ROKE-453139 format. One line per 2 residues: their letters; for each residue z, y negated, x negated of C-alpha. Coordinates in Angstrom, 3 decimals, m for minus. Layout:
% ROKE-453139
a> Z:Y:X  ...
***
This chain:
% ROKE-453139
mt> 83.251:m36.964:m58.524  84.799:m33.697:m59.698
il> 85.185:m30.874:m57.211  87.366:m27.937:m58.217
ca> 86.447:m24.676:m56.555  88.541:m21.606:m57.320
ss> 85.576:m19.293:m56.774  83.784:m20.959:m59.708
fv> 86.293:m19.553:m62.185  87.819:m16.257:m63.163
sa> 89.905:m14.458:m60.582  93.401:m14.106:m62.015
sc> 97.037:m14.427:m61.035  98.507:m16.341:m63.976
is> 99.259:m19.412:m61.780  101.300:m19.490:m58.589
lk> 102.332:m22.513:m56.511  105.227:m23.124:m54.172
la> 105.808:m26.194:m52.016  109.177:m27.388:m50.741
kt> 107.710:m27.526:m47.190  104.643:m26.270:m45.354
sy> 103.994:m29.582:m43.593  104.649:m33.220:m44.372
ip> 104.278:m36.665:m42.862  102.313:m39.504:m44.509
qe> 103.898:m41.298:m47.495  106.507:m38.571:m48.078
tv> 107.086:m37.075:m51.527  105.506:m33.665:m52.127
qv> 107.415:m31.358:m54.505  105.588:m28.396:m56.051
ei> 106.906:m25.614:m58.294  104.324:m24.108:m60.665
da> 104.725:m20.733:m62.375  102.044:m20.268:m65.025
st> 101.594:m17.816:m67.905  98.708:m19.768:m69.402
ik> 97.439:m19.975:m72.970  97.980:m23.740:m73.020
di> 100.650:m25.723:m71.190  99.838:m27.131:m67.775
ia> 99.771:m30.948:m67.824  99.723:m33.611:m65.094
sd> 95.943:m34.044:m65.321  95.514:m30.389:m64.307
if> 96.830:m31.170:m60.797  94.517:m32.421:m58.043
ly> 94.802:m33.232:m54.332  91.856:m32.732:m51.993
kg> 91.150:m33.470:m48.345  88.184:m31.274:m47.576
nv> 85.817:m31.770:m50.521  87.078:m35.275:m51.244
ri> 89.527:m35.758:m54.089  92.454:m37.988:m53.105
pv> 93.825:m40.207:m55.886  97.591:m39.730:m56.243
nv> 100.020:m40.587:m59.035  101.309:m37.181:m60.160
ff> 104.631:m36.962:m61.996  105.166:m33.818:m64.005
tk> 107.756:m32.034:m66.129  108.023:m28.757:m67.991
vs> 111.056:m26.685:m67.035  110.559:m23.576:m69.188
nt> 107.769:m21.816:m71.064  106.302:m20.539:m67.808
ky> 107.664:m22.936:m65.164  106.596:m26.486:m64.358
fa> 107.432:m28.960:m61.616  105.319:m31.773:m60.174
wf> 105.765:m34.375:m57.448  103.772:m37.205:m55.900
dl> 103.831:m39.531:m52.885  101.305:m38.963:m50.110
lp> 99.083:m41.794:m48.933  98.980:m42.904:m45.267
ge> 96.853:m40.600:m43.136  97.179:m37.216:m41.480
gd> 95.097:m34.065:m41.898  94.691:m30.823:m43.858
ys> 95.054:m31.056:m47.631  94.632:m28.704:m50.609
lk> 96.666:m28.851:m53.778  94.778:m27.462:m56.786
vr> 96.170:m26.615:m60.236  93.954:m25.454:m63.122
gn> 94.849:m23.592:m66.298  93.622:m21.308:m69.088
ck> 94.577:m17.725:m68.330  94.026:m14.888:m70.813
eg> 91.095:m13.773:m68.689  89.566:m17.260:m68.579
ff> 89.759:m20.557:m66.724  91.502:m20.396:m63.343
ve> 92.219:m22.740:m60.426  94.984:m21.955:m57.946
sl> 94.896:m23.669:m54.550  97.532:m24.155:m51.863
df> 96.857:m25.692:m48.449  99.305:m27.805:m46.476
rv> 99.288:m30.035:m43.424  100.161:m33.723:m43.131
ep> 101.199:m34.161:m39.508  100.428:m37.182:m37.342
ti> 103.451:m39.390:m36.908  104.770:m41.177:m33.877
as> 105.339:m44.148:m36.175  101.585:m44.461:m36.783
ky> 100.934:m44.453:m33.022  103.369:m47.319:m32.528
es> 101.678:m49.288:m35.305  98.300:m48.649:m33.658
lk> 99.507:m49.889:m30.253  101.172:m52.900:m31.846
sl> 97.912:m53.857:m33.520  95.951:m53.514:m30.261
ak> 98.458:m55.574:m28.256  98.899:m58.399:m30.733
dk> 98.283:m61.824:m29.075  96.864:m60.187:m25.916
fs> 99.871:m60.272:m23.558  98.454:m63.152:m21.552
sm> 95.139:m61.374:m20.901  96.470:m57.900:m20.047
si> 96.963:m56.709:m16.494  100.585:m56.984:m15.428
ee> 100.926:m53.171:m15.444  99.503:m52.971:m18.986
ll> 101.888:m55.699:m20.117  104.888:m53.831:m18.706
fv> 103.973:m50.458:m20.254  103.172:m52.037:m23.647
tm> 106.458:m53.961:m23.569  108.296:m50.773:m22.634
al> 106.715:m48.934:m25.570  107.347:m51.672:m28.167
sh> 110.779:m52.777:m26.944  112.290:m51.958:m30.370
de> 110.214:m54.647:m32.109  111.875:m58.062:m31.820
kv> 108.721:m60.086:m32.571  106.670:m58.168:m30.008
me> 109.428:m58.570:m27.415  109.479:m62.316:m27.968
qa> 105.720:m62.550:m27.363  105.885:m60.263:m24.320
tn> 108.821:m62.109:m22.745  107.217:m65.524:m23.157
af> 103.961:m64.276:m21.608  105.750:m62.536:m18.720
vs> 107.908:m65.526:m17.808  104.934:m67.905:m17.799
rg> 102.502:m65.716:m15.874  102.151:m66.431:m12.183
ds> 101.638:m62.753:m11.342  104.843:m61.599:m13.026
cl> 107.607:m60.146:m10.909  109.760:m63.182:m11.720
nk> 107.310:m65.532:m10.025  106.127:m63.436:m7.073
nc> 107.259:m60.543:m4.925  106.140:m57.333:m6.605
st> 105.966:m53.751:m5.485  108.990:m51.545:m6.064
fl> 106.922:m49.653:m8.640  106.268:m52.813:m10.697
ns> 109.866:m53.961:m10.291  110.933:m50.580:m11.690
lt> 108.594:m50.893:m14.679  109.928:m54.405:m15.340
ll> 113.506:m53.074:m15.311  112.462:m50.425:m17.861
af> 110.514:m52.877:m20.043  112.883:m55.796:m20.594
kd> 116.360:m55.907:m22.101  116.927:m59.546:m21.150
gl> 119.973:m59.733:m18.881  118.540:m62.226:m16.365
ir> 115.260:m60.353:m15.957  117.059:m57.035:m15.609
qr> 119.489:m58.335:m12.979  116.666:m59.881:m10.934
ml> 114.705:m56.617:m11.006  117.778:m54.541:m10.223
da> 118.453:m56.672:m7.148  114.802:m56.400:m6.066
ie> 114.851:m52.615:m6.347  118.155:m52.256:m4.504
as> 116.932:m54.588:m1.744  113.932:m52.321:m1.129
qn> 115.978:m49.215:m0.336  115.996:m47.968:3.234
yv> 119.760:m47.882:3.534  121.242:m50.086:6.297
nk> 124.812:m50.288:5.009  123.824:m51.993:1.762
ga> 123.233:m55.598:2.938  124.249:m57.987:5.750
wr> 122.671:m57.813:9.216  122.429:m60.365:12.052
ly> 120.763:m60.180:15.457  119.416:m63.476:16.807
ln> 118.763:m63.652:20.593  117.206:m66.535:22.530
st> 118.043:m66.546:26.212  117.027:m69.058:28.902
at> 119.798:m67.887:31.216  123.470:m67.086:31.094
qd> 123.808:m63.316:31.228  125.576:m60.171:29.977
cl> 123.560:m57.640:27.967  124.129:m54.204:26.448
lw> 123.646:m53.673:22.716  122.952:m50.058:21.773
in> 123.160:m48.650:18.236  121.843:m45.129:18.675
ne> 124.031:m43.717:21.492  126.898:m46.204:21.253
ss> 126.844:m49.385:23.285  128.758:m52.643:23.426
ni> 128.692:m55.693:25.756  127.414:m59.040:24.616
sl> 127.653:m62.215:26.672  124.857:m64.725:26.467
ga> 126.312:m67.585:28.405  129.457:m68.909:26.942
gg> 128.258:m72.359:26.017  125.078:m72.245:28.067
ag> 121.596:m70.941:27.448  120.129:m71.033:23.900
qy> 120.186:m69.024:20.645  122.944:m66.572:19.916
si> 123.805:m64.987:16.522  125.473:m61.600:16.499
rl> 126.754:m59.961:13.291  125.836:m56.271:13.236
df> 128.017:m53.602:11.675  126.433:m50.170:11.400
gn> 129.778:m48.765:10.370  129.619:m45.056:9.607
vt> 126.127:m44.498:10.963  124.496:m41.782:8.824
te> 121.441:m40.820:10.840  118.091:m41.019:9.028
ti> 116.748:m43.355:11.690  118.674:m45.945:13.679
tl> 117.569:m47.147:17.097  118.738:m50.682:17.921
rv> 118.304:m51.562:21.625  119.127:m54.652:23.702
ec> 119.144:m54.408:27.525  119.390:m57.633:29.605
ne> 118.752:m58.669:33.205  116.780:m61.721:32.159
sv> 114.141:m62.016:29.457  115.352:m62.595:25.866
ng> 113.637:m63.098:22.528  115.107:m61.171:19.572
tl> 114.932:m61.229:15.753  116.763:m59.018:13.241
ny> 117.706:m60.562:9.915  118.559:m58.562:6.754
ny> 120.032:m60.114:3.609  120.664:m58.498:0.249
kq> 121.757:m61.054:m2.326  118.846:m63.495:m2.741
fs> 116.448:m61.340:m0.705  116.090:m61.993:3.022
kn> 113.868:m60.411:5.683  113.301:m61.120:9.401
ir> 112.205:m58.313:11.719  110.798:m59.559:15.032
mg> 111.878:m57.498:18.053  109.676:m59.332:20.572
eg> 110.506:m60.739:24.029  111.548:m59.102:27.310
ti> 114.490:m57.650:29.174  114.530:m54.614:26.883
lq> 114.154:m55.036:23.134  114.092:m52.098:20.692
qi> 113.775:m51.678:16.936  113.816:m48.424:14.949
ld> 115.138:m48.728:11.374  114.447:m46.224:8.615
nk> 117.752:m45.154:6.999  116.675:m42.148:4.904
gc> 117.774:m43.613:1.564  114.216:m43.662:0.204
fa> 112.593:m46.788:m1.205  109.887:m48.817:0.473
kd> 106.646:m49.723:m1.251  107.889:m53.325:m1.428
fs> 110.533:m55.472:0.200  108.290:m56.364:3.144
kv> 108.147:m52.663:4.110  111.883:m51.982:3.814
fv> 113.334:m50.076:6.817  109.780:m49.377:8.010
nc> 108.737:m46.345:5.963  109.222:m44.468:2.692
dk> 106.999:m44.518:m0.349  107.156:m41.584:m2.799
ea> 105.892:m43.468:m5.842  108.336:m46.308:m5.201
st> 111.214:m43.868:m4.687  110.303:m41.844:m7.805
ya> 110.132:m44.787:m10.192  113.044:m46.691:m8.624
vf> 115.377:m43.737:m9.120  113.966:m43.065:m12.612
al> 114.386:m46.707:m13.680  117.945:m46.866:m12.336
ar> 118.860:m43.665:m14.169  117.178:m44.544:m17.457
tn> 118.878:m47.958:m17.616  122.251:m46.456:m16.665
kf> 122.268:m48.223:m13.295  122.233:m45.060:m11.179
dp> 125.710:m44.583:m9.699  126.484:m40.910:m8.905
ns> 129.399:m42.098:m6.721  127.211:m44.375:m4.630
ta> 126.317:m42.974:m1.212  123.140:m45.073:m1.275
hi> 121.979:m43.663:m4.609  122.909:m40.113:m3.651
sa> 120.878:m40.438:m0.462  117.864:m41.625:m2.501
is> 117.768:m38.582:m4.783  118.573:m36.307:m1.840
wl> 115.529:m37.605:0.072  113.318:m37.270:m3.000
nr> 114.552:m33.722:m3.587  113.601:m32.720:m0.028
na> 110.191:m34.364:m0.108  109.016:m34.012:m3.713
ds> 105.727:m32.145:m4.095  104.051:m33.789:m7.118
ve> 104.775:m33.398:m10.823  106.271:m36.883:m11.220
ek> 108.521:m36.447:m8.189  109.742:m33.018:m9.284
av> 110.361:m34.314:m12.801  112.620:m37.127:m11.575
vy> 114.466:m34.723:m9.283  115.163:m32.504:m12.291
yl> 116.209:m35.562:m14.332  118.901:m36.465:m11.791
th> 119.968:m33.044:m10.513  119.262:m30.627:m13.371
ds> 118.092:m28.271:m10.648  116.858:m24.937:m12.040
ea> 114.243:m24.509:m9.297  112.719:m27.888:m10.160
lt> 112.620:m26.911:m13.844  110.897:m23.610:m13.069
wl> 108.369:m25.452:m10.902  107.612:m27.893:m13.734
ln> 107.248:m25.216:m16.404  104.932:m23.187:m14.171
sq> 102.819:m26.276:m13.436  102.119:m27.043:m17.090
tg> 98.757:m25.973:m18.439  98.301:m23.975:m21.608
sg> 97.005:m27.114:m23.327  100.276:m28.899:m22.634
ww> 99.370:m31.434:m19.918  100.378:m31.718:m16.244
pr> 98.274:m32.883:m13.276  99.534:m35.606:m10.953
nt> 98.401:m33.791:m7.816  96.323:m30.811:m6.706
sy> 93.139:m32.141:m8.345  94.152:m30.224:m11.477
tp> 92.915:m32.764:m13.971  94.970:m34.096:m16.889
dv> 97.203:m37.003:m15.914  98.762:m39.073:m18.668
ra> 101.462:m40.677:m16.540  102.605:m37.409:m14.977
ss> 102.550:m35.664:m18.360  104.454:m38.508:m20.024
it> 107.272:m38.846:m17.508  107.699:m35.061:m17.320
ta> 107.905:m34.837:m21.105  110.534:m37.592:m21.126
vl> 112.613:m35.790:m18.499  112.451:m32.414:m20.254
ka> 113.425:m34.003:m23.581  116.584:m35.362:m21.968
ya> 117.833:m31.760:m21.673  116.207:m30.349:m24.816
nn> 119.405:m29.906:m26.827  121.037:m27.226:m24.709
es> 118.172:m25.399:m23.088  116.049:m22.313:m23.629
pe> 113.238:m21.756:m26.164  110.845:m21.834:m23.206
ll> 111.767:m25.460:m22.534  111.451:m26.417:m26.200
ns> 108.029:m24.771:m26.367  106.954:m26.713:m23.264
in> 108.040:m30.005:m24.847  106.264:m29.225:m28.124
ka> 103.017:m28.424:m26.302  103.254:m31.581:m24.206
ek> 103.973:m33.856:m27.170  101.122:m32.320:m29.156
wl> 98.657:m32.868:m26.283  99.822:m36.454:m25.732
ln> 99.561:m37.352:m29.421  96.093:m35.778:m29.664
yf> 94.979:m37.600:m26.491  96.344:m40.866:m27.845
gn> 93.453:m41.428:m30.262  90.791:m41.966:m27.577
as> 93.086:m43.262:m24.815  92.889:m46.706:m23.199
lk> 95.424:m49.392:m24.043  97.313:m48.651:m20.830
dk> 97.421:m44.907:m21.452  98.539:m45.386:m25.057
ai> 101.369:m47.574:m23.778  102.305:m45.045:m21.061
il> 102.536:m42.254:m23.659  104.782:m44.241:m26.009
gl> 106.692:m46.003:m23.246  107.608:m42.901:m21.252
af> 107.243:m39.728:m23.335  108.574:m41.152:m26.577
ap> 111.285:m43.558:m27.593  112.038:m45.642:m30.695
sd> 114.538:m42.946:m31.693  111.583:m40.547:m32.017
ie> 110.035:m42.660:m34.787  110.281:m40.644:m37.967
pi> 112.150:m41.889:m41.030  109.737:m42.149:m43.982
la> 111.553:m41.745:m47.277  109.972:m41.366:m50.720
iw> 112.014:m40.141:m53.685  111.842:m40.131:m57.471
pg> 112.177:m37.826:m59.333  111.220:m34.647:m57.474
ii> 113.394:m32.603:m59.840  116.481:m33.711:m61.770
kt> 117.395:m32.804:m65.360  120.846:m33.879:m66.499
ss> 123.870:m32.703:m68.474  127.614:m32.381:m68.113
le> 129.367:m35.780:m68.337  126.026:m37.627:m68.233
sf> 124.474:m39.748:m65.498  121.019:m39.759:m63.929
nf> 118.955:m42.203:m61.867  117.554:m41.372:m58.457
il> 115.201:m43.765:m56.655  114.978:m43.987:m52.843
qn> 112.220:m45.935:m51.100  112.221:m46.654:m47.337
kg> 108.612:m46.786:m46.122  109.438:m46.468:m42.417
mh> 109.994:m48.792:m39.454  113.783:m48.525:m39.269
dl> 116.804:m48.703:m41.539  117.883:m45.316:m42.911
ii> 121.261:m43.632:m43.221  121.199:m41.104:m46.070
na> 123.840:m38.525:m46.983  123.409:m37.273:m50.561
nl> 125.371:m34.137:m51.486  125.714:m32.679:m54.992
ln> 128.402:m30.244:m56.195  130.204:m30.649:m52.847
st> 130.479:m34.436:m53.298  128.812:m36.542:m50.605
te> 127.667:m40.159:m50.836  126.434:m42.189:m47.840
iv> 123.654:m44.669:m48.565  122.238:m47.281:m46.175
ln> 118.630:m48.140:m47.009  117.091:m51.056:m45.118
kg> 113.453:m50.816:m44.085  111.018:m51.953:m46.761
tt> 113.581:m51.739:m49.574  114.030:m49.574:m52.683
kn> 117.343:m48.539:m54.230  118.323:m46.845:m57.446
vk> 121.341:m44.563:m57.082  123.123:m43.684:m60.321
fd> 124.990:m40.381:m60.179  127.730:m39.577:m62.707
vp> 128.001:m35.838:m63.395  131.528:m34.414:m63.942
ll> 132.539:m31.976:m66.683  130.807:m28.633:m66.184
tt> 131.589:m25.764:m68.557  130.278:m22.207:m68.816
td> 131.169:m19.391:m71.186  127.638:m19.339:m72.609
gr> 126.653:m23.016:m72.296  123.807:m22.144:m69.927
al> 121.977:m24.467:m67.586  123.073:m24.391:m63.940
ie> 120.602:m24.710:m61.064  122.090:m26.876:m58.325
tl> 120.535:m28.864:m55.481  120.835:m32.515:m54.527
nl> 120.662:m32.312:m50.717  119.467:m35.404:m48.873
ny> 120.034:m35.538:m45.109  118.631:m38.732:m43.664
rt> 117.904:m40.319:m40.297  117.010:m43.675:m38.816
ni> 119.870:m45.891:m37.714  118.918:m45.399:m34.029
ss> 118.457:m41.624:m34.068  120.632:m38.549:m34.504
kf> 117.754:m36.366:m35.722  118.078:m35.516:m39.422
fi> 115.319:m34.929:m41.955  115.883:m33.299:m45.335
yn> 114.931:m33.336:m48.993  116.183:m30.724:m51.433
vp> 115.917:m31.817:m55.035  116.391:m29.059:m57.666
ti> 118.996:m30.222:m60.149  119.192:m28.608:m63.609
if> 122.541:m29.340:m65.254  122.996:m28.421:m68.930
tq> 126.645:m27.388:m69.270  129.137:m27.429:m72.138
ks> 130.265:m24.148:m73.679  133.887:m23.200:m73.092
iq> 136.192:m20.199:m72.732  136.143:m20.621:m68.944
eq> 133.733:m21.776:m66.278  134.811:m24.832:m64.334
vn> 133.820:m28.058:m62.611  136.340:m30.721:m63.544
gs> 135.996:m33.799:m61.363  133.557:m34.933:m58.696
vn> 130.192:m36.645:m58.594  130.448:m40.434:m58.431
as> 127.550:m42.625:m57.342  126.694:m46.318:m57.495
ee> 123.659:m48.005:m55.951  121.628:m51.167:m56.357
ei> 118.515:m52.561:m54.725  115.615:m52.809:m57.181
ne> 112.144:m54.349:m57.274  108.874:m52.784:m58.388
se> 109.126:m53.785:m62.048  112.717:m52.525:m62.296
qe> 111.612:m49.264:m60.711  108.908:m48.822:m63.345
ii> 111.402:m49.379:m66.194  113.817:m46.770:m64.772
in> 111.012:m44.220:m64.389  109.758:m44.688:m67.944
et> 113.244:m44.462:m69.452  114.116:m41.347:m67.460
qe> 110.893:m39.599:m68.442  111.542:m40.282:m72.127
qt> 115.057:m38.872:m71.875  114.250:m35.709:m69.928
qn> 110.669:m34.710:m70.699  111.590:m32.324:m73.544
kt> 114.631:m30.776:m71.861  113.682:m27.177:m71.079
te> 115.554:m23.959:m70.370  114.701:m20.395:m69.524
in> 114.816:m20.040:m65.745  113.731:m16.983:m63.814
qs> 114.801:m17.984:m60.306  112.804:m20.161:m57.953
ll> 113.814:m23.812:m57.929  112.859:m24.132:m54.263
al> 114.934:m21.235:m52.890  116.551:m23.227:m50.126
fr> 118.289:m20.413:m48.239  121.590:m20.106:m50.047
fv> 125.356:m20.088:m49.961  126.842:m23.524:m50.597
er> 129.646:m22.025:m52.710  128.602:m20.605:m56.076
ni> 130.975:m17.607:m55.960  134.136:m16.099:m54.503
sk> 136.983:m15.668:m56.985  140.330:m14.500:m55.671
da> 143.595:m12.981:m56.939  145.288:m10.754:m54.363
sv> 147.978:m8.105:m53.957  147.769:m4.610:m52.532
ge> 148.508:m4.712:m48.809  147.884:m8.470:m48.573
sf> 145.286:m9.340:m45.966  143.353:m12.514:m46.671
sv> 140.126:m14.247:m45.714  137.617:m16.453:m47.496
sv> 135.284:m18.868:m45.709  131.927:m19.797:m47.211
rl> 128.915:m21.721:m45.940  125.405:m20.346:m45.519
sn> 122.791:m23.100:m45.500  119.167:m23.207:m44.363
qm> 117.510:m26.150:m46.100  114.004:m24.742:m45.635
dk> 111.332:m26.404:m43.521  111.629:m23.949:m40.620
dl> 114.240:m22.108:m38.593  115.350:m18.715:m39.932
kn> 115.659:m15.753:m37.580  117.664:m12.517:m37.564
vr> 120.085:m13.450:m40.322  122.122:m10.385:m41.376
ls> 125.167:m10.416:m43.648  126.563:m7.497:m45.623
yt> 128.392:m6.650:m48.862  127.630:m4.352:m51.782
st> 129.173:m0.865:m52.035  131.240:m1.741:m55.120
li> 133.579:m3.771:m52.922  134.346:m0.662:m50.868
lm> 136.404:0.592:m53.805  139.122:m1.926:m52.883
gg> 139.943:0.301:m49.916  141.327:m1.075:m46.680
si> 138.809:m2.964:m44.613  136.175:m5.616:m45.251
tv> 134.745:m7.549:m42.304  132.086:m10.262:m42.339
ep> 132.051:m12.593:m39.323  129.544:m13.262:m38.045
sy> 127.563:m10.356:m39.430  124.442:m11.379:m37.461
ie> 122.998:m14.787:m36.614  120.023:m14.813:m34.260
kl> 118.788:m18.194:m35.489  119.839:m20.482:m38.335
ak> 118.118:m23.751:m37.540  116.357:m25.911:m40.097
ge> 118.967:m28.033:m41.840  121.847:m26.059:m40.305
tk> 124.857:m24.811:m42.263  126.927:m21.982:m40.800
ti> 130.478:m21.012:m41.805  130.882:m17.333:m42.679
ti> 134.345:m15.753:m42.966  135.008:m12.554:m44.941
yf> 138.248:m10.677:m44.214  139.788:m8.405:m46.883
sp> 142.693:m5.911:m46.738  142.768:m4.278:m50.220
tr> 144.746:m1.065:m50.781  143.867:m0.355:m54.445
ad> 144.867:m2.294:m57.535  142.011:m3.113:m59.898
ny> 139.403:m5.755:m60.745  136.409:m5.685:m58.415
qg> 133.017:m7.340:m58.574  130.250:m7.301:m55.998
ei> 128.133:m9.519:m53.775  127.926:m10.863:m50.249
ea> 124.301:m10.639:m49.187  122.410:m12.539:m46.491
sa> 118.871:m11.656:m45.418  116.661:m13.551:m42.968
ey> 113.135:m13.667:m41.534  111.008:m16.618:m42.683
dg> 107.377:m16.758:m41.564  107.312:m12.967:m41.158
qe> 108.795:m12.333:m44.605  112.302:m11.326:m45.656
ik> 114.229:m13.715:m47.867  117.707:m13.239:m49.313
av> 120.723:m15.216:m50.492  123.400:m13.673:m52.714
lp> 127.003:m14.777:m53.346  128.850:m13.187:m56.323
vr> 132.373:m11.908:m55.578  135.240:m11.315:m58.038
is> 138.583:m10.099:m56.699  141.542:m9.040:m58.825
vv> 144.054:m6.906:m56.927  147.543:m6.155:m58.337
gi> 150.290:m3.864:m57.037  150.737:m0.184:m56.190
ti> 147.691:1.492:m54.706  147.966:2.451:m51.037
es> 145.774:5.397:m50.083  144.979:5.233:m46.408
kn> 141.363:6.338:m46.135  139.738:9.682:m46.742
cs> 136.949:9.887:m49.280  134.253:10.061:m46.601
em> 135.715:7.000:m44.850  135.351:5.143:m48.135
gg> 131.645:5.976:m48.291  132.208:8.637:m50.940
ki> 132.183:12.392:m51.418  134.362:14.998:m53.148
ca> 131.975:16.729:m55.517  131.846:20.566:m55.245
ga> 133.821:21.630:m58.323  131.725:23.241:m61.050
ke> 128.548:22.965:m59.002  128.410:19.132:m58.832
nc> 129.028:16.274:m61.220  129.793:12.584:m60.251
tg> 127.427:10.066:m61.813  129.000:7.135:m59.910
nl> 132.581:5.836:m59.745  135.572:8.190:m59.457
tn> 138.557:6.862:m57.554  141.556:8.033:m55.547
sa> 141.457:8.545:m51.812  143.962:9.813:m49.255
ds> 142.540:13.351:m49.552  141.509:13.527:m53.226
fs> 142.098:12.145:m56.699  138.377:12.538:m57.468
cc> 136.438:10.693:m54.771  132.901:9.979:m55.980
ip> 131.459:6.652:m54.721  128.817:6.394:m53.464
as> 128.390:9.847:m51.958  124.835:10.075:m53.285
ac> 126.246:10.015:m56.825  127.375:13.659:m56.514
kk> 124.657:15.527:m58.460  124.218:19.275:m58.676
ig> 124.797:20.604:m62.169  121.605:22.624:m61.814
dk> 119.618:19.512:m61.442  116.538:18.991:m63.607
gt> 118.431:16.719:m65.993  121.143:19.338:m66.640
lv> 118.548:22.128:m67.149  116.674:20.085:m69.762
al> 119.917:19.447:m71.640  120.674:23.212:m71.749
ii> 117.202:24.014:m73.105  117.614:21.428:m75.895
iv> 120.992:22.933:m76.896  119.504:26.474:m77.058
vi> 116.632:25.277:m79.269  119.039:23.563:m81.711
ia> 121.171:26.730:m82.008  118.064:28.821:m82.729
il> 116.958:26.462:m85.516  120.383:26.609:m87.161
li> 120.347:30.430:m87.106  116.946:30.518:m88.833
il> 118.188:28.175:m91.601  121.229:30.385:m92.215
mi> 119.041:33.484:m92.511  116.828:31.776:m95.119
lk> 119.820:30.683:m97.143  121.247:34.215:m97.214
rk> 118.009:35.572:m98.745  118.053:33.120:m101.755
pk> 119.552:34.305:m105.101  122.869:32.753:m106.121
ke> 121.244:30.597:m108.871  118.624:29.281:m106.514
mk> 121.338:28.648:m103.991  123.340:26.533:m106.462
ef> 120.263:24.489:m107.442  119.346:24.002:m103.786
le> 122.806:22.670:m102.962  122.793:20.270:m105.959
et> 119.370:18.837:m105.009  120.458:18.416:m101.399
sk> 123.645:16.653:m102.480  121.657:14.165:m104.633
vy> 119.326:13.323:m101.762  122.137:12.495:m99.365
ek> 124.116:10.662:m102.060  121.174:8.244:m102.513
rf> 120.654:7.833:m98.754  124.262:6.821:m98.049
qr> 124.911:4.818:m101.239  127.146:1.701:m100.557
pp> 125.703:m1.754:m101.083  126.730:m3.487:m104.325
nv> 130.027:m5.420:m104.461  131.475:m3.499:m101.503
sp> 134.627:m1.525:m102.172  135.202:1.910:m100.737
lg> 137.738:0.370:m98.393  135.228:m2.073:m96.878
ps> 134.209:m5.713:m97.507  136.747:m8.010:m99.127
le> 138.597:m10.382:m96.806  139.078:m12.969:m99.565
***
């Protein structure tokens, strides 16, 4: 085994590496740009991947871009961790190895695969709670759902075959998509709510005598006659009407002894409440809107866990009705009585209450977890449900909330490795969703070389758990590609006519934005695209990029790769810019013809295709554009954050007052990982018409140089107060400057030398003078002698 260690070789800087991203997920394609001024060319076998001190075998693809620039790419293997990319080469000073570290992050997809493997064929032996959480977590997998449903329906302890707690009924509602199971669980949950006006009520009284009694509902009474038809059992339908008190006292007062029973019915659920025997019967009913621990306890007391998960299950399955008085009373009771993390989380989920959010954020530990109660120990269920609730509002909230979610997810994923089956299922069933599963896309090649009016192949391989939707954009042409899971496609792109005045190679980017078919979260690839143009009198793009696709197998993929490598391997060009500069303007330039006094605007797009958000983005323009006069405004001129993958429209407003041809740049600068990066957009504006002078020289950023004392080394133009406005102002230089003084000294020296020569010539005799002049003439005649066959009038045109 070979181990490359940079410290074993000469310390030099002839090799530098740049990755497209700082972190990856398993099985993605890594793209690396290599700048190397080595004695011998870098080749593919000079590139190594290490995890610690262990070399990882990867199939490296490689191409030479220019004499000093190379590009390599390879697919990562499954597995997370810290990796080192090493590239070796012969520098002038000796052998050198450059190393670059990067991180392969754990994926949610791998956690789902792990749980799936653990649960396989074990649904009959799990506890019912484990079965429900595992089913909830793997509900996106049709085969798993079939196994889980069959086991659940056949088990005697399932909530279909016995009366379960409200908590288990709520988990069942969350776990199964089957319509019959869901409806049965929904009815069971609703039946367990302490809300008297939801179902049907009857009072049954047995009397041995004919008599009149009083029936009291709280403070309102009514007469009932127990005698019409003789002694026996009487059934009285109860209507609680508009009773809204949190407890209801039902009271029967008779002269003779009676025996009473209350009956409650909600759909298929029925409950009898015995009131006892005597002349006075009384029953107190709980009507707070909370949920009972199970149906047998309904109208007796409230249970916080039952209420928390009942409301959460109703909301998450879109069964919570914000117009229902019963449902409103449930969340209202929970809001007043919540004191644990889970309870507060569900309150925030339904109410979006800022106090509940503050309470949750303050209760989170620095490690990312939440406790269930005051014991202050990590609780997986509390942490998972709170994470789920916070993620529901993650799109429009503060950085503090996003940071809280990131910490929580990181802790849960780290805890997952050593967690029990139940805890693994809780994490994936509550905190995460199938839409969180990352798309895993591999590409080939990592860099594209093509030419005007040619076509190139681009291979896409879906290694993930879901179908992918891919948007491929090149030269402002977008193609949508659907890539089913486990399949590979070759996309053939036809390049339009591209011409440049010097036939140079253009550096473009094939942007890939892709997501799973059940998620709105996009991932990105940026593939440098070198296009060799045709030489012409003008620069243009004539036509658009067309694309066709076909599904291919492994052998077809190998043929395409070999053919492409043969065609492109020797295509090189001199490139100074970075191929992975992914902060840029989408448009290549601004070119505009305008008239004096004509206000106009140009909109361009600034794109962040880097692997992180960019902060403090500032936009400006170069001073040469000031010469147009009028006003130039860039909106927005400041962007606090340009998110990863985001493209922002920038509008530049012009009001030129001077006729001329102007060239300059729109500049954008941003903070990336503590460093400043820039994007530049060339501008060419031709203004015709009669110049309008409206600004003073100083307002134009210039200065009127001080007559004979100063000289303008910049651009002279007209302003409202001068015909000699020097732009920029710093270009006004004092004539007594060091440069001017040196020039004067040189002139004086030359004059002195000429005077000395004249004095010498005057002292020579006339004969010597004549000979001197003849010799001098001969010397210069030889020095400036015309080449042969060239006439005195110049070369012949024939």
